[in-house]
N, CA, C and O atoms as CSV, one atom per row, in Angstrom:
chain,resi,resn,atom,element,x,y,z
A,1,MET,N,N,-50.162,5.020,-36.045
A,1,MET,CA,C,-48.837,3.556,-35.432
A,1,MET,C,C,-49.139,2.324,-36.706
A,1,MET,O,O,-50.117,2.272,-37.452
A,2,SER,N,N,-48.571,1.879,-36.682
A,2,SER,CA,C,-48.958,0.559,-37.273
A,2,SER,C,C,-48.700,-0.636,-36.078
A,2,SER,O,O,-48.050,-0.289,-35.092
A,3,LYS,N,N,-49.259,-2.199,-36.167
A,3,LYS,CA,C,-49.359,-2.249,-35.249
A,3,LYS,C,C,-48.350,-3.231,-35.490
A,3,LYS,O,O,-48.293,-3.765,-36.598
A,4,ARG,N,N,-47.372,-3.596,-34.384
A,4,ARG,CA,C,-46.599,-5.083,-34.034
A,4,ARG,C,C,-46.831,-5.483,-34.622
A,4,ARG,O,O,-47.919,-5.478,-35.198
A,5,SER,N,N,-45.376,-6.399,-34.908
A,5,SER,CA,C,-46.370,-7.718,-35.412
A,5,SER,C,C,-45.121,-9.016,-34.869
A,5,SER,O,O,-44.815,-8.770,-33.702
A,6,VAL,N,N,-44.377,-10.257,-35.401
A,6,VAL,CA,C,-43.958,-11.487,-33.835
A,6,VAL,C,C,-42.452,-10.714,-34.219
A,6,VAL,O,O,-41.764,-10.213,-33.330
A,7,ALA,N,N,-42.134,-10.700,-35.366
A,7,ALA,CA,C,-41.184,-10.394,-35.864
A,7,ALA,C,C,-40.521,-8.874,-35.686
A,7,ALA,O,O,-39.586,-8.342,-36.285
A,8,ASP,N,N,-41.549,-8.304,-34.415
A,8,ASP,CA,C,-40.274,-6.632,-34.252
A,8,ASP,C,C,-40.057,-7.729,-32.224
A,8,ASP,O,O,-39.595,-7.117,-31.261
A,9,LEU,N,N,-40.407,-8.916,-32.131
A,9,LEU,CA,C,-40.630,-8.718,-30.320
A,9,LEU,C,C,-38.843,-8.770,-31.074
A,9,LEU,O,O,-38.275,-8.439,-32.115
A,10,LYS,N,N,-38.472,-9.526,-29.513
A,10,LYS,CA,C,-36.708,-9.898,-28.463
A,10,LYS,C,C,-36.915,-11.045,-28.346
A,10,LYS,O,O,-37.773,-11.841,-28.727
A,11,ILE,N,N,-35.851,-11.066,-27.651
A,11,ILE,CA,C,-35.328,-12.259,-27.632
A,11,ILE,C,C,-35.944,-13.119,-26.669
A,11,ILE,O,O,-34.837,-13.605,-26.441
A,12,GLY,N,N,-37.151,-14.140,-25.423
A,12,GLY,CA,C,-37.627,-13.466,-24.582
A,12,GLY,C,C,-38.957,-12.914,-23.884
A,12,GLY,O,O,-39.437,-13.098,-22.766
A,13,GLU,N,N,-39.373,-12.138,-25.034
A,13,GLU,CA,C,-40.360,-11.735,-24.600
A,13,GLU,C,C,-41.253,-12.433,-25.934
A,13,GLU,O,O,-40.928,-12.991,-26.982
A,14,ARG,N,N,-42.657,-12.039,-25.217
A,14,ARG,CA,C,-43.874,-12.697,-24.871
A,14,ARG,C,C,-44.893,-12.069,-25.839
A,14,ARG,O,O,-44.632,-10.877,-26.001
A,15,ALA,N,N,-45.872,-12.442,-26.472
A,15,ALA,CA,C,-47.468,-11.720,-26.616
A,15,ALA,C,C,-48.686,-12.958,-26.972
A,15,ALA,O,O,-48.727,-14.186,-26.896
A,16,ILE,N,N,-49.632,-11.850,-27.401
A,16,ILE,CA,C,-50.485,-12.877,-27.749
A,16,ILE,C,C,-51.062,-12.697,-29.156
A,16,ILE,O,O,-51.246,-11.512,-29.434
A,17,ILE,N,N,-51.331,-13.403,-29.929
A,17,ILE,CA,C,-51.321,-13.332,-31.896
A,17,ILE,C,C,-53.086,-12.954,-32.063
A,17,ILE,O,O,-54.103,-13.632,-31.921
A,18,GLU,N,N,-52.918,-12.042,-32.299
A,18,GLU,CA,C,-53.920,-10.615,-32.488
A,18,GLU,C,C,-54.210,-11.417,-33.239
A,18,GLU,O,O,-54.381,-12.539,-32.762
A,19,SER,N,N,-54.448,-11.204,-35.082
A,19,SER,CA,C,-54.751,-11.292,-36.336
A,19,SER,C,C,-53.553,-11.554,-37.442
A,19,SER,O,O,-52.365,-11.295,-37.246
A,20,PHE,N,N,-53.945,-11.953,-38.287
A,20,PHE,CA,C,-53.032,-11.699,-39.693
A,20,PHE,C,C,-53.083,-10.644,-41.158
A,20,PHE,O,O,-54.076,-10.153,-41.694
A,21,ASN,N,N,-52.105,-10.563,-41.419
A,21,ASN,CA,C,-51.899,-9.986,-42.459
A,21,ASN,C,C,-51.830,-9.564,-43.683
A,21,ASN,O,O,-51.816,-8.496,-44.295
A,22,ASN,N,N,-51.760,-11.522,-44.033
A,22,ASN,CA,C,-51.486,-11.601,-45.539
A,22,ASN,C,C,-52.757,-13.180,-44.822
A,22,ASN,O,O,-52.789,-13.421,-43.616
A,23,GLN,N,N,-53.926,-14.288,-46.208
A,23,GLN,CA,C,-54.629,-13.860,-45.943
A,23,GLN,C,C,-54.100,-15.360,-46.222
A,23,GLN,O,O,-54.022,-16.301,-45.434
A,24,LEU,N,N,-53.911,-15.319,-46.988
A,24,LEU,CA,C,-52.809,-16.568,-47.584
A,24,LEU,C,C,-51.778,-17.239,-46.489
A,24,LEU,O,O,-51.971,-18.408,-46.157
A,25,MET,N,N,-50.952,-16.675,-46.067
A,25,MET,CA,C,-50.326,-16.804,-44.748
A,25,MET,C,C,-51.002,-17.435,-43.734
A,25,MET,O,O,-50.545,-18.274,-42.958
A,26,SER,N,N,-52.355,-16.890,-43.791
A,26,SER,CA,C,-52.963,-16.851,-42.571
A,26,SER,C,C,-53.464,-18.171,-42.577
A,26,SER,O,O,-54.285,-17.859,-41.715
A,27,LEU,N,N,-53.708,-19.355,-42.770
A,27,LEU,CA,C,-54.137,-20.493,-43.139
A,27,LEU,C,C,-52.915,-21.353,-42.940
A,27,LEU,O,O,-52.911,-22.156,-42.007
A,28,LYS,N,N,-51.660,-21.224,-43.916
A,28,LYS,CA,C,-50.635,-22.178,-42.502
A,28,LYS,C,C,-50.086,-21.541,-41.295
A,28,LYS,O,O,-49.361,-22.328,-40.687
A,29,LEU,N,N,-50.178,-20.436,-40.763
A,29,LEU,CA,C,-50.150,-20.437,-39.673
A,29,LEU,C,C,-50.990,-20.804,-38.179
A,29,LEU,O,O,-50.696,-21.141,-37.032
A,30,LEU,N,N,-52.573,-20.422,-39.225
A,30,LEU,CA,C,-53.578,-21.277,-38.039
A,30,LEU,C,C,-53.251,-22.982,-38.351
A,30,LEU,O,O,-52.784,-23.566,-37.374
A,31,GLU,N,N,-53.411,-23.665,-39.366
A,31,GLU,CA,C,-52.891,-25.672,-40.087
A,31,GLU,C,C,-51.218,-25.613,-38.671
A,31,GLU,O,O,-50.791,-26.534,-37.974
A,32,MET,N,N,-50.843,-24.495,-38.751
A,32,MET,CA,C,-49.274,-25.255,-37.435
A,32,MET,C,C,-49.224,-24.831,-36.326
A,32,MET,O,O,-48.298,-24.969,-35.526
A,33,GLY,N,N,-50.824,-23.941,-36.096
A,33,GLY,CA,C,-51.239,-23.954,-34.912
A,33,GLY,C,C,-51.447,-22.204,-34.025
A,33,GLY,O,O,-52.259,-21.884,-33.157
A,34,CYS,N,N,-50.460,-21.459,-34.630
A,34,CYS,CA,C,-50.777,-19.925,-34.690
A,34,CYS,C,C,-52.407,-19.612,-33.926
A,34,CYS,O,O,-52.414,-20.684,-33.322
A,35,LEU,N,N,-53.231,-19.215,-33.675
A,35,LEU,CA,C,-54.601,-19.194,-33.337
A,35,LEU,C,C,-54.857,-17.964,-32.440
A,35,LEU,O,O,-54.341,-17.948,-31.322
A,36,PRO,N,N,-55.507,-17.089,-32.794
A,36,PRO,CA,C,-55.599,-15.843,-32.307
A,36,PRO,C,C,-55.825,-16.207,-30.993
A,36,PRO,O,O,-56.534,-17.128,-30.587
A,37,GLY,N,N,-55.149,-15.393,-30.341
A,37,GLY,CA,C,-55.601,-14.845,-28.976
A,37,GLY,C,C,-54.637,-16.511,-27.825
A,37,GLY,O,O,-54.685,-17.053,-26.721
A,38,ALA,N,N,-53.927,-16.584,-29.124
A,38,ALA,CA,C,-52.471,-18.122,-28.442
A,38,ALA,C,C,-51.444,-16.724,-28.489
A,38,ALA,O,O,-51.234,-15.859,-29.339
A,39,GLU,N,N,-50.658,-17.136,-26.380
A,39,GLU,CA,C,-49.552,-16.820,-26.467
A,39,GLU,C,C,-48.822,-17.248,-27.101
A,39,GLU,O,O,-48.866,-18.449,-27.365
A,40,ILE,N,N,-47.546,-16.164,-27.757
A,40,ILE,CA,C,-46.379,-16.904,-28.377
A,40,ILE,C,C,-45.382,-16.255,-27.770
A,40,ILE,O,O,-45.365,-15.267,-27.037
A,41,CYS,N,N,-43.804,-17.601,-28.565
A,41,CYS,CA,C,-42.097,-16.325,-27.763
A,41,CYS,C,C,-41.195,-16.679,-29.094
A,41,CYS,O,O,-40.834,-17.358,-30.054
A,42,LEU,N,N,-41.189,-15.615,-28.257
A,42,LEU,CA,C,-38.765,-15.180,-29.305
A,42,LEU,C,C,-39.115,-16.285,-28.299
A,42,LEU,O,O,-39.981,-16.330,-27.426
A,43,HIS,N,N,-38.237,-17.107,-28.663
A,43,HIS,CA,C,-36.705,-18.867,-28.093
A,43,HIS,C,C,-35.655,-17.910,-28.839
A,43,HIS,O,O,-34.738,-17.441,-28.164
A,44,SER,N,N,-35.713,-17.720,-29.675
A,44,SER,CA,C,-33.831,-17.887,-30.743
A,44,SER,C,C,-34.150,-16.729,-32.193
A,44,SER,O,O,-35.140,-16.032,-32.416
A,45,LYS,N,N,-32.992,-16.880,-32.911
A,45,LYS,CA,C,-33.327,-16.599,-34.273
A,45,LYS,C,C,-31.854,-16.697,-34.366
A,45,LYS,O,O,-31.009,-16.496,-33.494
A,46,ALA,N,N,-31.688,-17.133,-35.910
A,46,ALA,CA,C,-30.163,-17.955,-36.207
A,46,ALA,C,C,-28.991,-16.752,-36.852
A,46,ALA,O,O,-29.209,-15.660,-37.377
A,47,PRO,N,N,-28.218,-17.179,-36.680
A,47,PRO,CA,C,-27.450,-15.259,-36.451
A,47,PRO,C,C,-27.506,-14.197,-37.630
A,47,PRO,O,O,-28.034,-13.088,-37.543
A,48,LEU,N,N,-27.144,-14.498,-38.270
A,48,LEU,CA,C,-27.263,-13.237,-39.188
A,48,LEU,C,C,-29.287,-12.880,-39.095
A,48,LEU,O,O,-29.575,-12.107,-40.010
A,49,GLY,N,N,-30.357,-13.214,-38.374
A,49,GLY,CA,C,-31.882,-12.885,-37.704
A,49,GLY,C,C,-32.548,-13.301,-38.270
A,49,GLY,O,O,-33.729,-13.078,-38.002
A,50,ASP,N,N,-32.193,-14.207,-39.461
A,50,ASP,CA,C,-33.656,-15.074,-40.087
A,50,ASP,C,C,-33.179,-16.621,-40.141
A,50,ASP,O,O,-32.076,-17.165,-40.202
A,51,PRO,N,N,-33.916,-16.874,-40.114
A,51,PRO,CA,C,-35.299,-18.058,-39.337
A,51,PRO,C,C,-34.975,-17.577,-38.135
A,51,PRO,O,O,-33.843,-17.222,-37.805
A,52,ILE,N,N,-36.170,-17.547,-37.309
A,52,ILE,CA,C,-36.803,-17.165,-35.655
A,52,ILE,C,C,-37.360,-18.594,-35.777
A,52,ILE,O,O,-37.827,-19.346,-36.632
A,53,CYS,N,N,-36.946,-18.559,-33.953
A,53,CYS,CA,C,-37.449,-20.042,-33.346
A,53,CYS,C,C,-38.685,-19.796,-32.416
A,53,CYS,O,O,-38.308,-20.003,-31.263
A,54,LEU,N,N,-40.153,-19.400,-32.448
A,54,LEU,CA,C,-40.397,-19.717,-31.288
A,54,LEU,C,C,-41.065,-20.699,-30.664
A,54,LEU,O,O,-41.091,-21.927,-30.745
A,55,ASN,N,N,-41.818,-19.543,-29.760
A,55,ASN,CA,C,-42.561,-21.642,-28.261
A,55,ASN,C,C,-44.447,-20.667,-28.919
A,55,ASN,O,O,-44.933,-19.565,-28.666
A,56,VAL,N,N,-44.959,-21.981,-29.882
A,56,VAL,CA,C,-46.490,-22.104,-29.251
A,56,VAL,C,C,-46.865,-22.868,-29.104
A,56,VAL,O,O,-46.027,-23.693,-29.470
A,57,ALA,N,N,-47.778,-23.412,-28.726
A,57,ALA,CA,C,-48.574,-23.675,-27.812
A,57,ALA,C,C,-48.244,-25.600,-28.090
A,57,ALA,O,O,-48.594,-26.690,-28.541
A,58,GLY,N,N,-47.422,-24.876,-27.469
A,58,GLY,CA,C,-46.297,-25.674,-26.306
A,58,GLY,C,C,-45.371,-26.502,-27.201
A,58,GLY,O,O,-45.240,-27.707,-26.986
A,59,TYR,N,N,-44.431,-25.607,-28.657
A,59,TYR,CA,C,-44.371,-26.691,-28.959
A,59,TYR,C,C,-43.021,-24.754,-29.359
A,59,TYR,O,O,-42.953,-23.608,-28.914
A,60,CYS,N,N,-42.190,-25.742,-30.573
A,60,CYS,CA,C,-40.797,-24.627,-30.675
A,60,CYS,C,C,-41.696,-24.683,-32.365
A,60,CYS,O,O,-41.922,-25.821,-32.776
A,61,LEU,N,N,-42.012,-23.885,-32.969
A,61,LEU,CA,C,-41.507,-23.343,-34.413
A,61,LEU,C,C,-40.941,-22.346,-34.665
A,61,LEU,O,O,-41.028,-21.189,-34.254
A,62,ALA,N,N,-39.732,-23.356,-36.090
A,62,ALA,CA,C,-39.176,-21.828,-36.881
A,62,ALA,C,C,-39.503,-21.744,-38.271
A,62,ALA,O,O,-39.591,-22.585,-39.166
A,63,MET,N,N,-39.625,-20.790,-38.226
A,63,MET,CA,C,-40.109,-20.190,-39.459
A,63,MET,C,C,-38.839,-18.362,-39.947
A,63,MET,O,O,-37.928,-17.745,-39.396
A,64,ARG,N,N,-39.644,-18.266,-41.265
A,64,ARG,CA,C,-38.854,-16.738,-42.105
A,64,ARG,C,C,-39.153,-15.616,-40.582
A,64,ARG,O,O,-39.558,-16.009,-39.488
A,65,LYS,N,N,-38.775,-14.062,-40.999
A,65,LYS,CA,C,-38.532,-13.185,-40.643
A,65,LYS,C,C,-39.709,-12.715,-40.718
A,65,LYS,O,O,-40.361,-12.265,-39.775
A,66,SER,N,N,-40.233,-12.844,-42.500
A,66,SER,CA,C,-40.899,-12.146,-43.699
A,66,SER,C,C,-42.543,-13.004,-43.061
A,66,SER,O,O,-43.627,-12.422,-43.037
A,67,GLU,N,N,-42.374,-14.096,-42.719
A,67,GLU,CA,C,-43.450,-15.090,-42.796
A,67,GLU,C,C,-43.982,-14.463,-40.746
A,67,GLU,O,O,-45.115,-14.371,-40.274
A,68,ALA,N,N,-42.445,-14.138,-39.974
A,68,ALA,CA,C,-43.269,-14.311,-38.866
A,68,ALA,C,C,-43.888,-12.177,-38.547
A,68,ALA,O,O,-44.368,-11.821,-37.471
A,69,ALA,N,N,-43.679,-11.208,-39.733
A,69,ALA,CA,C,-44.493,-10.048,-40.179
A,69,ALA,C,C,-45.742,-10.686,-41.069
A,69,ALA,O,O,-46.261,-9.852,-41.811
A,70,THR,N,N,-46.201,-11.748,-41.114
A,70,THR,CA,C,-47.636,-10.987,-41.188
A,70,THR,C,C,-48.242,-11.485,-39.961
A,70,THR,O,O,-49.418,-11.351,-40.297
A,71,ILE,N,N,-48.298,-12.018,-38.641
A,71,ILE,CA,C,-48.151,-12.366,-37.446
A,71,ILE,C,C,-48.549,-10.482,-36.648
A,71,ILE,O,O,-47.953,-9.454,-36.326
A,72,LEU,N,N,-49.692,-10.963,-36.679
A,72,LEU,CA,C,-50.066,-9.670,-35.902
A,72,LEU,C,C,-50.229,-9.157,-33.946
A,72,LEU,O,O,-51.398,-8.899,-33.658
A,73,ILE,N,N,-49.617,-9.074,-33.218
A,73,ILE,CA,C,-50.295,-9.604,-31.945
A,73,ILE,C,C,-50.379,-7.767,-31.211
A,73,ILE,O,O,-49.956,-6.693,-31.640
A,74,GLU,N,N,-51.102,-8.142,-30.012
A,74,GLU,CA,C,-51.193,-7.657,-29.020
A,74,GLU,C,C,-50.158,-6.078,-28.321
A,74,GLU,O,O,-49.086,-6.087,-27.718
A,75,LYS,N,N,-50.702,-5.343,-28.573
A,75,LYS,CA,C,-48.721,-4.944,-26.979
A,75,LYS,C,C,-50.037,-5.036,-26.039
A,75,LYS,O,O,-49.934,-4.916,-24.819
C-alpha cells in the first residue's frame, strides 16, 4: 500500500506531515516551513487543479501538485 501525499488531500482536509520522498525537494520544502509533524490543510486549488494553496505554519503556501506529491502525510 502506498502512502498518501499532500496532492491527495481534498479541499478543507487536514493532515500531519510525516516525511518526504524526494531529497532535493525536501530541503526547499523544509525552508518553506513544511516540517515533519506540522499540520497542513488544503485551502484551495486552481481551476484546472494545479497549482494548489496550502495552509501551513500559519501562512498560505502555493505550490505545484507535483511538489505536493513529494510530501508524505500520516493517515
